[in-house]
C-alpha positions as CSV (number, residue, x, y, z in Angstrom):
1,X,-2.8,27.8,-18.3
2,X,-2.3,25.5,-21.3
3,X,1.4,25.0,-20.4
4,X,0.5,24.1,-16.8
5,X,-2.2,21.7,-18.1
6,X,0.3,20.1,-20.5
7,X,2.8,19.6,-17.7
8,X,0.1,18.0,-15.6
9,X,-0.8,15.7,-18.5
10,X,2.8,14.8,-19.0
11,X,3.2,14.0,-15.3
12,X,0.1,11.8,-15.4
13,X,1.3,9.9,-18.4
14,X,4.7,9.5,-16.9
15,X,3.2,8.0,-13.8
16,X,1.1,5.7,-15.9
17,X,4.1,4.6,-17.9
18,X,5.9,3.8,-14.7
19,X,3.0,1.8,-13.4
20,X,2.7,0.0,-16.8
21,X,6.4,-0.8,-16.7
22,X,5.9,-2.8,-13.5
23,X,5.2,-6.5,-13.7
24,X,2.2,-6.1,-11.2
25,X,-0.2,-5.5,-14.1
26,X,-1.3,-8.8,-15.5
27,X,-4.8,-8.0,-16.9
28,X,-6.1,-5.0,-18.8
29,X,-8.2,-4.1,-15.8
30,X,-5.1,-3.7,-13.7
31,X,-4.0,-1.0,-16.2
32,X,-7.4,0.8,-16.0
33,X,-7.3,0.5,-12.2
34,X,-3.8,2.0,-12.2
35,X,-5.0,4.9,-14.4
36,X,-7.8,5.6,-11.9
37,X,-5.5,5.3,-8.9
38,X,-3.0,7.8,-10.4
39,X,-5.8,10.2,-11.2
40,X,-7.0,10.0,-7.5
41,X,-3.5,10.3,-6.3
42,X,-2.9,13.5,-8.3
43,X,-6.1,14.9,-6.7
44,X,-4.6,14.2,-3.3
45,X,-1.0,15.1,-3.8
46,X,-0.5,17.6,-6.7
47,X,-1.1,21.2,-5.6
48,X,-4.0,22.8,-7.5
49,X,-4.8,19.7,-9.5
50,X,-8.3,19.4,-7.9
51,X,-9.1,22.8,-9.3
52,X,-7.3,22.5,-12.6
53,X,-7.7,18.8,-13.4
54,X,-6.7,18.7,-17.1
55,X,-7.8,22.2,-17.8
56,X,-11.5,21.4,-18.0
57,X,-12.4,24.3,-15.7
58,X,-10.9,26.8,-18.0
59,X,-11.2,25.2,-21.5
60,X,-12.3,21.7,-22.5
61,X,-9.8,21.9,-25.5
62,X,-6.6,23.0,-23.7
63,X,-4.8,19.8,-24.6
64,X,-5.9,19.6,-28.3
65,X,-7.9,21.9,-30.6
66,X,-9.9,19.0,-32.1
67,X,-10.7,16.8,-29.0
68,X,-11.7,17.6,-25.5
69,X,-9.3,16.9,-22.7
70,X,-10.9,13.6,-21.6
71,X,-10.9,12.4,-25.2
72,X,-7.1,13.0,-25.2
73,X,-6.8,11.1,-21.9
74,X,-8.9,8.2,-23.4
75,X,-6.7,8.1,-26.5
76,X,-3.6,7.9,-24.4
77,X,-5.1,5.2,-22.2
78,X,-6.1,3.2,-25.3
79,X,-2.6,3.4,-26.6
80,X,-1.0,2.1,-23.4
81,X,-3.6,-0.6,-22.9
82,X,-3.2,-1.8,-26.5
83,X,0.6,-1.8,-26.2
84,X,0.7,-3.6,-22.9
85,X,-2.3,-6.0,-23.2
86,X,-2.8,-6.4,-26.9
87,X,-6.3,-4.8,-27.1
88,X,-6.0,-3.6,-30.7
89,X,-8.8,-6.0,-31.7
90,X,-11.4,-4.6,-29.3
91,X,-14.0,-2.7,-31.5
92,X,-14.5,0.9,-30.5
93,X,-11.9,0.7,-27.6
94,X,-11.2,4.4,-27.7
95,X,-14.9,5.3,-27.6
96,X,-15.6,2.9,-24.7
97,X,-12.6,4.3,-22.8
98,X,-13.8,7.8,-23.5
99,X,-17.2,7.0,-21.9
100,X,-15.3,5.4,-19.0
101,X,-13.0,8.4,-18.5
102,X,-16.0,10.8,-18.5
103,X,-17.8,8.7,-15.9
104,X,-14.8,8.2,-13.7
105,X,-13.9,11.9,-14.0
106,X,-17.4,13.0,-12.9
107,X,-17.5,10.5,-10.0
108,X,-14.0,11.3,-8.8
109,X,-14.9,15.0,-8.8
110,X,-18.0,14.2,-6.7
111,X,-15.8,12.3,-4.2
112,X,-13.5,15.3,-3.7
113,X,-16.5,17.7,-3.4
114,X,-17.9,15.5,-0.7
115,X,-14.6,15.1,1.3
116,X,-11.3,17.0,0.8
117,X,-9.4,13.7,0.7
118,X,-12.0,12.0,-1.5
119,X,-15.0,10.1,-0.3
120,X,-13.8,6.5,-0.3
121,X,-17.4,5.2,-0.7
122,X,-17.8,7.2,-4.0
123,X,-14.4,6.2,-5.2
124,X,-15.1,2.5,-4.7
125,X,-18.4,2.9,-6.5
126,X,-16.6,4.7,-9.4
127,X,-14.2,1.9,-9.9
128,X,-17.0,-0.8,-9.7
129,X,-19.1,1.1,-12.3
130,X,-16.1,1.6,-14.7
131,X,-15.0,-2.0,-14.3
132,X,-18.5,-3.4,-15.0
133,X,-18.9,-1.2,-18.0
134,X,-15.5,-1.9,-19.5
135,X,-15.8,-5.6,-18.7
136,X,-19.0,-5.8,-20.9
137,X,-17.2,-3.9,-23.7
138,X,-13.7,-5.5,-23.6
139,X,-14.2,-9.0,-22.3
140,X,-17.6,-9.8,-23.9
141,X,-17.2,-13.1,-25.8
142,X,-18.9,-11.9,-28.9
143,X,-17.6,-8.3,-28.7
144,X,-19.2,-5.2,-27.3
145,X,-23.0,-5.2,-26.7
146,X,-24.7,-2.3,-28.4
147,X,-28.2,-1.6,-27.3
148,X,-30.3,1.1,-28.7
């Protein structure tokens, strides 16, 4: 199961690298949007992915002993966004991406529970929610807003 999950992760990251290599991505959000689109595409096209995801059904730590699977995804996303869009100066970027990945993962799973091809209404809401959250964290003029 771990080997299959790792292959799935490698496939996802390869898809992201290909998307990030294109000139179509001009803003950091385009990169996040591409990451969400690839995740949705894998749900639709990769046999067994909707059941397996990144191994979370079997073991939340299949990809790494220390971090859960979505944490690994968030770290990789932080890496590619930083390399492509220079987001190294964003405080707590990895944390905010981890929150966004968890939220997107849950909503995308909901969309595919509602409809076998993904409930488009839920998918649109998922993107809007993630975009608004990350916009406040990444583009805020004085840095992320922490409330508590």
